[in-house]
Wavefront OBJ file of the C-alpha trace (Angstrom):
o trace
v 169.013 117.785 52.718
v 168.765 120.949 55.439
v 166.694 120.971 58.332
v 164.842 123.675 57.023
v 163.744 121.829 54.003
v 163.067 118.962 56.146
v 160.200 121.024 57.755
v 159.209 122.610 55.007
v 158.389 119.278 53.319
v 156.687 118.228 56.419
v 154.441 121.203 56.652
v 153.676 120.741 53.261
v 152.511 117.292 53.675
v 150.507 118.082 56.520
v 149.252 120.950 54.939
v 147.947 118.882 51.795
v 146.891 115.845 53.697
v 144.785 117.844 56.374
v 143.160 120.032 53.173
v 142.859 116.633 51.311
v 140.644 115.136 54.870
v 138.664 118.362 54.780
v 137.730 118.597 51.253
v 136.410 115.118 51.711
v 134.626 115.361 54.915
v 132.768 118.290 53.449
v 131.742 115.737 50.751
v 130.411 113.420 52.951
v 128.959 115.982 54.729
v 127.105 117.654 51.600
v 126.026 114.377 50.336
v 125.108 112.924 53.861
v 122.927 116.204 54.292
v 121.301 116.256 50.969
v 120.713 112.478 50.473
v 118.641 110.267 52.814
v 120.514 107.532 54.712
v 118.603 104.420 55.280
v 118.815 102.746 58.658
v 117.543 99.195 58.253
v 116.424 97.421 61.594
v 115.836 93.530 61.806
v 113.216 93.276 64.099
v 113.475 89.279 63.969
v 115.581 89.015 67.182
v 114.087 91.838 69.271
v 110.578 90.074 68.784
v 111.904 86.972 69.678
v 113.571 88.564 72.696
v 110.575 90.129 73.850
v 108.232 87.101 73.342
v 110.735 85.064 75.572
v 110.503 87.749 78.110
v 107.076 87.986 77.931
v 106.456 84.463 78.081
v 108.915 83.994 81.537
v 107.496 86.886 82.829
v 104.120 85.092 82.727
v 105.318 81.711 83.933
v 106.913 83.318 86.740
v 103.832 85.634 87.490
v 100.770 83.705 87.013
v 101.284 80.921 89.356
v 101.417 83.728 91.893
v 98.570 85.638 90.705
v 96.458 82.395 90.904
v 97.853 81.614 94.334
v 96.779 85.465 95.427
v 93.160 84.842 93.540
v 92.522 81.597 95.871
v 91.842 82.992 99.120
v 89.450 85.385 97.466
v 87.105 82.473 95.420
v 84.750 82.295 98.394
v 84.106 85.538 98.712
v 83.515 86.341 95.349
v 81.254 82.852 95.513
v 79.166 84.489 98.305
v 78.844 87.753 96.409
v 77.996 86.467 92.475
v 75.939 83.074 93.011
v 72.764 83.389 93.719
v 70.627 81.213 96.104
v 69.705 77.884 93.869
v 67.642 75.821 96.151
v 65.145 78.217 98.087
v 62.648 77.866 95.164
v 63.046 74.614 94.707
v 59.209 72.950 94.810
v 58.351 69.622 94.630
v 55.118 68.094 93.945
v 53.339 64.932 95.656
v 50.180 63.755 95.357
v 48.668 66.954 93.712
v 50.153 68.879 96.918
v 53.057 71.493 95.891
v 55.859 71.156 98.584
v 59.044 73.480 99.336
v 62.131 71.976 100.563
v 62.650 72.441 104.172
v 64.781 75.578 105.127
v 67.454 73.903 106.623
v 67.873 71.167 104.145
v 67.740 74.081 101.281
v 70.704 75.865 103.112
v 72.883 72.647 103.254
v 72.066 71.943 99.656
v 73.096 75.929 99.274
v 76.354 75.694 101.371
v 77.292 72.109 99.783
v 76.459 73.767 96.308
v 78.961 76.646 96.976
v 81.864 74.392 98.775
v 81.877 72.199 95.341
v 81.561 75.164 93.494
v 84.892 76.749 95.508
v 86.662 73.399 95.141
v 86.186 73.198 91.715
v 87.128 76.584 91.015
v 90.173 75.995 92.626
v 90.942 72.626 90.869
v 90.432 74.446 87.720
v 92.569 77.166 88.386
v 95.483 74.506 89.753
v 94.931 73.027 86.108
v 95.544 76.014 83.978
v 98.475 75.333 81.747
v 100.614 78.260 82.535
v 103.328 77.035 80.194
v 101.329 77.217 77.007
v 99.712 80.502 78.549
v 102.828 81.993 78.566
v 103.878 81.117 75.359
v 100.701 82.395 73.770
v 100.880 85.666 75.815
v 104.707 85.926 74.829
v 103.282 85.376 71.001
v 100.490 87.742 71.202
v 102.630 91.040 72.993
v 105.681 89.947 70.609
v 103.157 90.785 67.721
v 101.545 93.577 69.178
v 104.747 95.306 69.726
v 105.794 94.475 66.777
v 102.949 95.911 65.088
v 103.315 98.979 66.726
v 106.792 99.647 66.198
v 106.448 99.068 62.300
v 103.130 101.295 62.438
v 105.076 104.285 64.220
v 108.369 103.797 62.418
v 108.697 101.821 59.505
v 109.315 104.165 56.056
v 109.577 107.377 58.486
v 111.885 110.142 57.841
v 113.674 111.376 60.981
v 115.959 114.595 60.343
v 118.594 114.065 63.007
v 120.506 117.531 63.872
v 123.722 117.350 64.182
v 124.649 120.893 64.543
v 122.285 123.951 64.856
v 123.053 124.490 61.210
v 123.246 120.903 59.969
v 120.863 118.144 60.077
v 121.110 114.196 58.391
v 117.729 112.528 57.202
v 117.454 108.802 58.146
v 114.453 107.070 56.761
v 113.758 103.814 59.275
v 113.029 100.679 57.441
v 112.129 97.797 59.575
v 112.309 94.211 58.584
v 111.937 90.826 60.077
v 114.612 88.406 58.268
v 116.239 85.748 60.010
v 120.332 85.911 59.998
v 120.348 89.350 58.814
v 122.138 91.830 60.545
v 120.413 93.559 63.654
v 120.869 97.166 61.250
v 122.589 98.545 58.632
v 123.323 101.941 57.664
v 123.686 103.010 54.123
v 123.404 106.149 51.913
v 120.020 106.011 49.343
v 120.141 107.750 46.313
v 117.421 109.506 47.065
v 117.546 113.139 47.688
v 116.209 115.088 50.717
v 112.460 116.654 50.472
v 112.568 120.255 49.920
v 110.766 122.018 52.940
l 1 2 3 4 5 6 7 8 9 10 11 12 13 14 15 16 17 18 19 20 21 22 23 24 25 26 27 28 29 30 31 32 33 34 35 36 37 38 39 40 41 42 43 44 45 46 47 48 49 50 51 52 53 54 55 56 57 58 59 60 61 62 63 64 65 66 67 68 69 70 71 72 73 74 75 76 77 78 79 80 81 82 83 84 85 86 87 88 89 90 91 92 93 94 95 96 97 98 99 100 101 102 103 104 105 106 107 108 109 110 111 112 113 114 115 116 117 118 119 120 121 122 123 124 125 126 127 128 129 130 131 132 133 134 135 136 137 138 139 140 141 142 143 144 145 146 147 148 149 150 151 152 153 154 155 156 157 158 159 160 161 162 163 164 165 166 167 168 169 170 171 172 173 174 175 176 177 178 179 180 181 182 183 184 185 186 187 188 189 190 191 192 193
């Protein structure tokens, strides 16, 4: 084979290959632009990760928050607990007597001190790990519900160029063991605008 003939064969093959690639690419763009792509997102791992993150955050921050609140307990008790013993009266021999002021004040102080101690012990005995798990579950459910409400079966028109966009429908699912996401072309065509 002569040198010119080899170049001609090479250029013909290159031109044919490029033309085939362009035809296939044009077909994919045409189908991709007129049919809807379905993006399936598995939320199972996302909700598990979110649940774990909220649980960890609650377990780490709740003890710190409780320790920060404890010094304010006496002030809160003083502001919110009304006097309990100043109006106490008792009867003796048909006569009504009030408690002596000094006794009423000491009883009031003991009552408030006992209340402060009880509140502190209550805060110390809170099941923080269980509360963290519960908060994690609730936060995971709230976020998952919000994501489903906002994005599930919604159609997005993703612009790839000024003249070309691809319609993508998002479908959320919660299926353990499935891939995190999957993109596939559906038989559904783009709605007329």
